[in-house]
C-alpha positions as CSV (number, residue, x, y, z in Angstrom):
1,X,-127.1,-33.4,22.5
2,X,-128.4,-35.7,20.0
3,X,-131.9,-35.8,18.4
4,X,-133.2,-38.4,20.8
5,X,-132.1,-36.5,23.9
6,X,-133.8,-33.3,22.6
7,X,-137.0,-35.2,21.8
8,X,-137.1,-36.7,25.3
9,X,-136.9,-33.2,26.8
10,X,-139.7,-31.8,24.6
11,X,-142.9,-30.8,26.4
12,X,-145.0,-33.0,24.1
13,X,-142.9,-36.1,25.0
14,X,-143.2,-35.3,28.7
15,X,-146.9,-34.8,28.4
16,X,-147.3,-38.1,26.6
17,X,-145.1,-39.9,29.1
18,X,-147.0,-38.5,32.1
19,X,-150.4,-39.4,30.5
20,X,-149.1,-42.9,29.7
21,X,-148.0,-43.4,33.3
22,X,-151.4,-42.4,34.6
23,X,-153.2,-44.6,32.2
24,X,-151.0,-47.6,32.9
25,X,-151.6,-47.2,36.6
26,X,-155.4,-47.3,36.1
27,X,-155.1,-50.3,33.8
28,X,-152.9,-52.1,36.3
29,X,-155.5,-51.5,39.0
30,X,-158.2,-52.8,36.7
31,X,-156.1,-55.8,35.8
32,X,-155.7,-56.8,39.5
33,X,-159.5,-56.5,40.0
34,X,-160.1,-58.7,36.9
35,X,-157.7,-61.3,38.2
36,X,-159.6,-61.7,41.4
37,X,-161.3,-65.1,41.2
38,X,-164.1,-63.9,43.5
39,X,-165.0,-61.1,41.1
40,X,-168.5,-61.3,39.7
41,X,-169.7,-60.1,36.3
42,X,-171.6,-57.1,37.8
43,X,-168.5,-56.1,39.9
44,X,-166.3,-56.5,36.8
45,X,-168.6,-54.4,34.8
46,X,-168.5,-51.7,37.5
47,X,-164.7,-51.8,37.6
48,X,-164.4,-51.5,33.8
49,X,-166.8,-48.6,33.6
50,X,-165.1,-46.8,36.5
51,X,-161.7,-47.2,34.8
52,X,-163.1,-45.8,31.5
53,X,-164.6,-42.8,33.3
54,X,-161.3,-42.2,35.1
55,X,-159.3,-42.3,31.9
56,X,-161.7,-40.0,30.1
57,X,-161.5,-37.6,33.1
58,X,-157.7,-37.4,32.7
59,X,-158.0,-35.5,29.4
60,X,-158.9,-32.1,30.8
61,X,-156.2,-32.5,33.5
62,X,-153.6,-33.0,30.8
63,X,-153.7,-29.3,30.1
64,X,-152.9,-28.4,33.7
65,X,-150.1,-31.1,33.7
66,X,-148.7,-29.5,30.5
67,X,-148.5,-26.1,32.1
68,X,-146.6,-27.6,35.1
69,X,-144.1,-29.3,32.7
70,X,-143.5,-26.1,30.8
71,X,-142.8,-24.2,34.0
72,X,-140.3,-26.8,35.2
73,X,-138.3,-26.8,31.9
């Protein structure tokens, strides 16, 4: 296998990939809320703050996710 294939199988790459997927999903949800024409400034503020809290809360869970990845390799 080449260097790229080995890198894609590394635990660090898989951790980063999983985290990026989770963050992009949250940002996608936020984007849909922000595109809603009926969305008011207070509701927008609430959605943004909720998304920030959710993304920050993902950090401790990354360690658990990392353990699962290592067990599956």
